[in-house]
C-alpha positions, 0 to 999 in steps of 0.5 A: 728524179727517176724518169717514170715517162720515157717516151723520148728518151733516146738511150732507151733505144726506142724504135718509133716506127714500130711503136706506132704501127703497134699502137694502131694495130692495137687500137684496131683490135681493141675497138670490136672487142670493147664494143661487144664487151660493152653491149655483152654487159648491157652497157651502151657502146660508147661506154665500152669505148671510153673505157678502152680509151681511159684505161689504155692511156692511163696504164700506158703512162702509169703502169709498171709494165711498158708494152702491156696494154689494158682496156675494157676486158671482158672478165670485168664486164662480166662481173658487172653484169648483174649490178647493171641488171638489177640497179642500173649504170650510175650503180656500176659506175660508183662500183668502178670508183671503189673498185679503183680506190681499193686497187690503189690500196692493193699497190700502195700497201705492196700486196700485188705479190700475193697473185703468186698464190693463185695456183695453176689449175685455178687459172686454168679453171678461171680463163676456161670458165671465162671463155664459155661465158663469152661464147653463152653471151652472144646467144642473145644476139640471136633472140629478137622481141616479138609482141613485147616477148623475146623469141628466137630468130627464124626464117631469113633472119636467122640464116642471114645472121648465122652465115654473117657470123660464119663468115666473120670467123672464117675470115679470122681463121684464113687470114693469118695463113695469107699475111699477118700484117692486118689484124684479122678481125678488123679485116672480118668486120671491114668484109662484112660491113662491106657485104651487108652495105654492098648487097642491101642485106637487112641484119641488126647493127650496132645503132640498133642497140646504142648510139656511138657518136660522142665527144671526149669523156664527159665528167659525170659524178655517179648519181646515187643515194650517199648511204650505207645501203648503196655501199652495201650493194656496191662494195661486193661488186668492187671487190670482185671487180678490183680482184679479178682485175687484179688478177687479170693484170698481174697474170699478164704482167708475168707472162710479159715479164717472160717473153721479154726477159724483163721485170715489171713492177706489180705494185706499181701497176695495181696503182695504174689500174686503180686510177684508171678504173677510178676515172672510169667511175667519173668519166662514163668508162665501164672499166677494165684490166689488162688484156691477154690477147691485145698485149700479144699483139703489141709485143709480136709487133715489136713494141716494148715501151710505153709509146705504142699503148699511149698511141692505141688510145688516142687512135680510140679517141680519134675514132670516137670523135669523128668515126662514129657514123661507121661504127654505128653501121657495123652489123652485130653479126661481125662483133658476135664472130669476133667474140666467139674467136676470142672465146676460142682463143681465150680458152686454155685448150692445153688443160685437155692435153695434160689433164691425165697428167695432172693430179686429180685434185688440180683436175677437180679444182680446175673444173670446180673453178670453171663451173662456179665461173659459168654458173654464178658469173663471179670470178672472184669468188671462183678463184677464191674457192679455188685457192682456198681448195688448193691451199687444203690440199697442199695442207693435207699433203705437207702434214703427211710428210712430217717424219722423225729419225729416232736414236739413242746417243752414247749418253742414253739421250733419245734424239727426235730428228723432225722433217717437214713442217709442223702446223695445224694439219700435221700436229696430229701425226707429230704427237703420235711420234712421241713415247713419253712413257718409255723415253729415257730421262733426256729427250732432244727434238731437233728442228733443223729441218723442221719449222714451226709454222703456226700457233697450233704448232706451238701449242702442240710443242707446248702440250708436249713439253708438259707431259714430258715435265709431268712424267719427270723428264727433261726435253730440249728443243734444238734449232728452234726459231726464237719467236717460237721460244718466246711463245712457249713461256709455260714450258721455259723451265724445261726448254733449251734452245740453240739460239746460235744456229737458229735458221733465219727465214725472209720473204721475198718482195718485189 
């Protein structure tokens, strides 16, 4: 039987010291982000920590990519903000469970390979839009309630908040120049915590938002009415959540493949992500996906097996069980500073350096995807629109590339040697290349360097053969694939297909 879980298989040459230390480091970097993302979405902070534990453990054990870390990520948290605000936490849990089922189905039916259809400009726009959303969401921490109305902080409260945020950012920026042994975000939180407690500074703490003390994740069935109306409410969010989560996870998987020089299993990762999100819906978690930053931390620490992810998840659980009193006293300013640095690290600054070297269409797609992400907070819709526009641009460019080489042979037969794909976008250009009235009695179209892609191309061939037939001339189609020949039934009397030389096309799958 194939071993799916190889923690203590010594033939794997696992460095257990590196794996354990990497797992502890990852846990320390995940906790502040999980808390921040939960608060960002309006969830109780404990919901974020439960998500980090469940996502991390399930995907580490069952996932298709050892070394990859999953948790309560910002990409998925942002998707659920609107549902949380409109219908509450119970509907969020139901949407998570449904999203998990959808992700499992993607893996079962081996659809993970379609992540390859997401162009790089779309990913630039997606990531940059997400980074802007994270920064904008931190603005809420600079507001307070005055006489039942929301107002900006002012006076000493504003200066304290801004100063502590600046201190957090400064530590995260400067500490790596001194040492990289400990996570800078963790050190920043500890230093700001010590300053606030030591000097007795009055500022907003995590406990002012909600309590994080708790036990094991409790089993909880979402308290929602089982009706078609409920499904109509949660299905759009579940689809978006599933799409965004898998997009982020499979892109992270590809990144780890490149770094490690090995290949993960995308479809297995889809099943693992779906299973983890399904459990989140019933065990009080906010769901999530793969986390690029934590994955890079894990890899840079030398981890290459599943053990590091399991250690990280169990460490978070221990902190939930015994470390709540400490976490509740963490200043919110420290988490704001961490999230600002997360957004800076998330932003693809390279997109600015190459913007003048990119095609205008790609620049437009990247800006559009970022704009939709920021304006609507709908990451899946933004990616979908970006993919569609990129596909249309590709179709337009491909349509311009179809051409034909024409010549007469010694028998007086005219040959049209086609180059480029024949599909809906190139049909008009294809039709214009033929002179039915002035062509000789015998005409041959050679598809050796061409391919009929869709029904529009087949219909164009069908109409062309009918035109030659009405003109009393014979049209022969060479190197046409067998599936097209079967569909051209109306022109069967005048079609001559060289089946022996037909090319065969395959699709690369996992």
